[in-house]
C-alpha positions in Angstrom: 0.1 0.1 -0.1 1.5 3.3 -1.2 1.7 5.9 1.6 -0.3 9.7 1.7 1.6 12.7 0.5 3.3 14.3 4.2 1.3 17.5 5.0 3.8 19.6 6.4 2.4 22.3 8.5 2.1 25.1 6.9 1.2 28.9 8.3 -0.4 30.8 4.9 -0.6 33.6 7.3 2.0 35.9 4.9 -0.2 34.8 1.7 -3.5 35.5 2.8 -1.8 39.3 4.0 -0.1 39.7 0.7 -3.6 39.1 -1.6 -5.9 40.9 1.0 -3.1 44.3 0.2 -3.6 43.2 -3.4 -7.4 43.1 -3.0 -7.1 46.6 -1.5 -5.5 47.7 -4.7 -7.0 46.5 -7.2 -5.1 43.0 -8.1 -5.6 39.5 -8.3 -3.0 37.3 -9.0 -3.3 34.6 -11.4 -1.0 31.4 -11.4 0.2 28.6 -13.4 2.0 25.1 -12.7 4.8 24.0 -14.5 6.6 20.6 -14.1 10.3 20.0 -15.6 12.2 17.1 -17.0 9.1 14.1 -18.1 10.2 11.5 -20.4 7.9 8.9 -20.0 5.0 7.5 -18.1 5.5 6.5 -14.3 3.8 6.4 -11.4 5.0 10.0 -10.0 3.8 11.2 -13.8 0.8 9.4 -12.6 0.0 11.0 -9.6 1.0 14.0 -10.5 -1.8 14.1 -13.4 -4.0 13.4 -10.8 -3.2 15.9 -8.6 -4.1 18.7 -11.3 -7.6 16.5 -11.9 -8.2 16.5 -8.8 -8.4 20.1 -8.2 -8.8 21.0 -11.9 -6.1 23.1 -12.3 -3.6 23.0 -15.4 -0.5 21.6 -15.7 2.6 22.5 -18.1 4.9 19.3 -18.6 8.3 20.4 -20.2 9.3 17.3 -21.7 13.4 16.2 -22.9 11.9 15.7 -26.6 15.5 13.8 -27.4 14.6 11.4 -24.1 10.9 11.5 -24.4 9.6 7.7 -25.1 6.0 7.1 -26.6 4.3 5.6 -23.2 4.3 9.7 -22.4 2.2 10.3 -25.3 0.2 7.5 -25.0 -0.5 8.6 -21.3 -0.7 12.1 -21.9 -3.4 11.2 -24.7 -6.8 12.0 -22.6 -5.6 14.8 -20.1 -7.2 17.4 -20.6 -6.0 20.0 -18.6 -2.3 18.8 -19.4 0.0 20.3 -22.2 3.5 19.5 -23.1 6.2 22.0 -23.4 9.9 21.6 -25.4 12.5 21.2 -22.4 15.4 21.8 -24.3 16.6 18.7 -26.5 18.4 16.2 -24.4 19.0 18.2 -20.7 22.7 17.9 -21.2 24.9 20.2 -19.4 27.5 22.2 -21.6 29.0 23.9 -19.4 32.8 24.4 -18.5 33.9 22.6 -14.8 33.0 25.0 -12.4 30.3 27.7 -14.1 26.1 26.7 -13.8 24.6 24.0 -15.7 22.9 24.6 -18.9 22.5 22.9 -22.0 21.4 26.1 -23.7 24.2 28.8 -22.4 27.4 30.9 -24.0 29.2 28.0 -24.2 28.6 26.3 -27.7 28.9 28.0 -31.1 25.4 30.0 -31.8 24.9 27.3 -34.7 24.8 24.5 -32.2 22.0 26.0 -30.0 20.0 27.1 -33.0 20.2 23.4 -34.5 19.7 21.4 -30.5 16.2 23.7 -30.6 15.1 23.5 -33.7 15.7 19.8 -33.5 14.1 19.7 -29.6 10.5 21.0 -31.2 10.9 18.7 -34.4 11.3 15.8 -31.9 8.4 16.9 -29.3 5.8 17.4 -32.4 6.6 14.0 -34.0 6.1 12.8 -31.2 2.7 13.2 -31.0 2.4 15.0 -27.7 0.0 17.4 -26.6 2.3 19.7 -27.5 2.1 23.9 -27.2 5.9 25.7 -28.9 7.0 27.0 -25.3 10.6 26.9 -25.0 12.2 26.1 -21.6 15.3 25.5 -21.1 16.9 23.1 -18.9 18.3 24.5 -15.3 16.6 28.0 -16.6 19.9 29.3 -18.7 19.4 30.3 -22.5 21.9 32.0 -24.0 20.1 35.8 -25.1 20.7 35.6 -28.9 19.2 31.9 -28.7 16.0 33.1 -27.5 16.0 36.3 -29.8 15.9 33.7 -32.5 13.8 31.4 -31.2 10.6 33.0 -33.3 12.0 31.9 -36.3 12.3 28.3 -35.2 8.8 28.2 -34.8 8.5 28.8 -30.6 5.7 31.3 -29.6 6.7 31.2 -25.8 9.8 30.7 -23.4 9.7 29.8 -19.8 12.8 30.3 -17.4 12.4 31.1 -13.2 12.2 34.6 -11.3 10.4 37.4 -12.2 10.2 38.4 -16.2 12.0 41.3 -17.4 8.9 42.1 -20.0 6.0 40.2 -21.3 7.9 39.7 -25.2 11.5 38.2 -24.6 11.7 39.1 -28.7 8.9 39.7 -31.3 6.6 36.9 -31.0 8.1 35.3 -28.2 6.2 36.0 -25.0 8.3 35.2 -21.9 6.2 33.8 -18.5 8.4 32.2 -15.8 8.0 30.3 -12.9 9.0 31.8 -9.6 8.5 28.7 -6.5 10.4 25.2 -6.7 10.2 23.8 -3.4 12.6 21.4 -3.6 15.9 21.9 -1.5 18.9 21.4 -4.4 20.9 22.1 -2.3 20.3 19.1 0.7 19.2 16.4 -0.6 16.3 17.1 -2.9 14.2 17.5 0.3 11.1 19.9 0.8 12.2 23.3 1.4 11.4 25.7 4.4 7.8 26.1 4.2 7.5 29.7 6.0 10.3 30.6 3.3 8.3 29.1 0.6 5.1 31.1 1.5 7.1 34.3 2.3 8.6 33.9 -1.3 4.7 33.5 -2.5 3.6 37.0 -0.4 6.8 38.4 -1.8 5.9 37.7 -5.2 2.1 39.4 -4.8 3.3 42.3 -2.8 6.3 42.7 -5.9 3.1 42.8 -8.9 0.9 44.9 -5.9 3.6 47.8 -6.0 5.0 47.5 -8.8 8.1 46.2 -8.9 7.3 43.1 -10.7 4.6 42.6 -13.7 1.2 42.1 -12.6 0.6 40.9 -16.1 2.6 37.6 -15.3 1.0 34.7 -13.3 3.1 34.0 -10.3 4.2 30.0 -11.4 4.6 26.9 -9.3 8.0 24.5 -11.0 8.0 21.0 -9.8 9.7 17.8 -10.7 7.5 14.7 -10.2 10.4 12.9 -10.5 12.0 13.8 -7.5 9.7 14.7 -5.2 9.9 12.7 -1.1 6.5 12.9 0.5 7.3 16.4 1.8 7.2 18.3 -1.1 4.1 16.0 -2.6 2.3 16.8 0.4 3.5 20.6 0.0 1.9 21.2 -3.6 -0.7 19.6 -2.7 -1.3 21.6 0.2 0.0 24.8 -2.5 -2.9 24.0 -5.2 -5.9 23.1 -2.8 -5.1 26.5 -1.3 -4.6 28.7 -3.9 -7.4 27.2 -6.4 -10.1 27.4 -3.1 -9.3 30.7 -3.1 -12.5 32.6 -4.9 -11.5 35.4 -7.7 -7.8 33.5 -8.3 -7.1 30.7 -10.4 -4.2 29.0 -12.4 -4.3 29.8 -15.9 -4.6 27.2 -19.0 -0.7 27.2 -21.4 -2.8 28.9 -24.3 -4.0 32.2 -22.5 -0.3 32.6 -20.4 1.2 32.3 -24.0 -1.2 34.3 -25.9 -1.4 31.0 -28.5 -4.8 31.8 -29.7 -4.3 35.5 -30.7 -7.0 36.4 -27.9 -4.8 38.2 -25.7 -4.7 37.3 -21.7 -8.2 38.5 -22.0 -9.9 35.8 -24.4 -11.9 33.1 -22.5 -10.4 30.4 -20.7 -9.4 26.8 -22.4 -7.8 23.9 -20.5 -5.2 23.1 -23.9 
C-alpha cells in the first residue's frame, strides 16, 4: 500500500495578508503550474496528473524531446488539463567545469544552439504530444542570442525562472516564468522550509501589487515529479488546494498564458 503525502504544517498567513493588500489595490494574482523533466509514463507522472485533475488545475509538462518515450504521449493523450512544453533538447550540461549548468548557455557555438532548439521542437512534434511551442531551457538558462532567434525556429513562448523583465522576450515570443520551486536541491532534494516558500509567494504578490514586478505575469509553481519526496508532494497538494479554492484566483492554462490563440490574456479560458 502506498503511503499518502506528508502534509507539512504551513502557515499561509503571510500569503493571506499579501493577497488582502493586493485586493485593496485592485489586483488579483493569477498562477500557473509547470513541471519539468518528463520523459515517459511513470507512477510519479500518474500522481502528478491525479493532483492536477483533483483540483481541476491546468498543468504544463516540460518534456525532454530527445529522451521522450512513446508511453508519455500515450499517457497524456486523454488528459485535457495537461499540455507539453519543449524542455530543451537532451537535457545535457555543456557548461565548463565550475560554471552553472546549462544546455543552451553561451558556451557553445550559436549554430549548435539553434540546431538543438530546432531539433527539440521537431522531435516533440513528431512524438505526437499535446504540444504547445514554448521553449523551457534546462536549468532555466539560455543565451540571449538564442532567445532572440526562437520565433524564427517556430516557438511562440519561452519560460525560465524568476520575474520576467518584459512580456515579450523577443518580437512574437511571450515569456512567462516560474517563481516557486519547493525542492531543496542543495540539501539533498527534500522540501524547503515551508515558511520560506510562503514568504516567497507573498513577496511575489506584493512585488506585483506595488509595481516592482509585472502584474501581467502569472506566478508560477515549478515542480519536478520524478524527484519529489512525500513532504514535497504534500506541500504541492496544500499549495494547489489553497490557491485553487480562493475566490477570484485561478491557475491559467498554457494557451492563455502564452496568448497562443491570439486573443490576449482577456480571451476565454481554455484547458489546452
